[in-house]
Residue, then its C-alpha position, 0 to 999 in steps of 0.5 A: m801334093t808338093i814336096a814338103d807335104r812329101i817329107q811329112h807324109l813319109r816321116k808321120a809314115k815311119g813313126i818319126s819326129q822331126e828331130e829324128l829325120a833332122d838327125q838321120i839326114g845331118v840336119s837341124r829340127q828348124a831346116v826339117s820344120k822348113w822343109e816341111s812347112e814350104q819355106s824352103t827345100p832340102d839341096i839335092e843331096k838331102i833328097i838323095i839321103m832322104s829317098n834312101y831312108f824313106e826307101v823311095t826314089t827321087d823321082y817321087l821326092l820331087k816330082g810325086i811319081e809314083v813307084a815301088p819303095i826301093q827294094e833290099s836285095g835277098r831275102k824280105r826281112s823280118s819287123a823290127v817290131l817283131f823282135a821288140v816284141i818278143g824282146t818286150a816277154f823275155n824281159f816280162m818273164g825275167l822280172v816275174i821270174a826273179a819275183m817268184i823265185w825270191k817270193e820261193d827261195q829268197v836268194a840273191s841269185s833271184v836278181g842274178v836270173g832276172l837280170i839274165l833273162m832280161a838281157f837276153g830280150c834286150m839283146l833280141y831287140g837290139v838285134g832286131m833294130v840291126i837286121g829288121q826292117p828298116a820303115t818298123r824300126a823307128s816304131a819298135k823303139k819307140y814302143f820297146l823303150a816307152i813299154n820295157v822301161w816299167f820292167l826294166a827299171l824295177m829290178p835296179i831301183a829295189c836293189i839300190f832302195n833295198w841296200i839304202d834302206g839296211f844301211f841305216g836301219g843298221y842290217v844288211g840290205m837284201i839283194a831282191p827284185y821289187p822293193l822289201m818292206g824294211n825300216s818304215f813304210i813311209t820309205y817303203a813307199i818312198a821306193w814304189l814313188i820313185y819307180f813310178s816317177v822314173c817310169i812315168f816322166a821316161d815316158l812322157y820325155l818319148w811321147v814328146r820327141a815322137 
């Protein structure tokens, strides 16, 4: 295995793209591509940065000497994926609880309750990205964003749609956690089309970057 193979192996094991690796070590994506295709080799400064980022020694990167990963002092960190999973659960609960409260009482505060739970879920994810194991952060970020865009986008889109639909319909648009049938079925269908389009394009963008 060459240094090019080791860089590519470490990058893929971490679940990041060439562009994301380039951002981490301060070079262009083309530079990383050339390293992995053996068109050039990184200088010693970049080797040191990559050894810290991948938590391996410079000897492993340069010579392929198998050694144990560099361990952080103190208590072992939790996986960032765990924080992302718990954060996702709170976001999902926020959306469901908001919808249940609205269906029962039809009060704008349902959106507030949902957003509070979602804010807590996103905060947990953020904590995981700070204190979680560095090797798990890229995967946590990728899957958290891909899944949670479906939970986080619905209420803002619904509130904007309901207000606009009410404005053009000559009535006060209701603050609700999901689109309401207002002026016509066509406008209602457009609201859902916008929601699905935003989420699908966001996911496609994330997977293309991976």
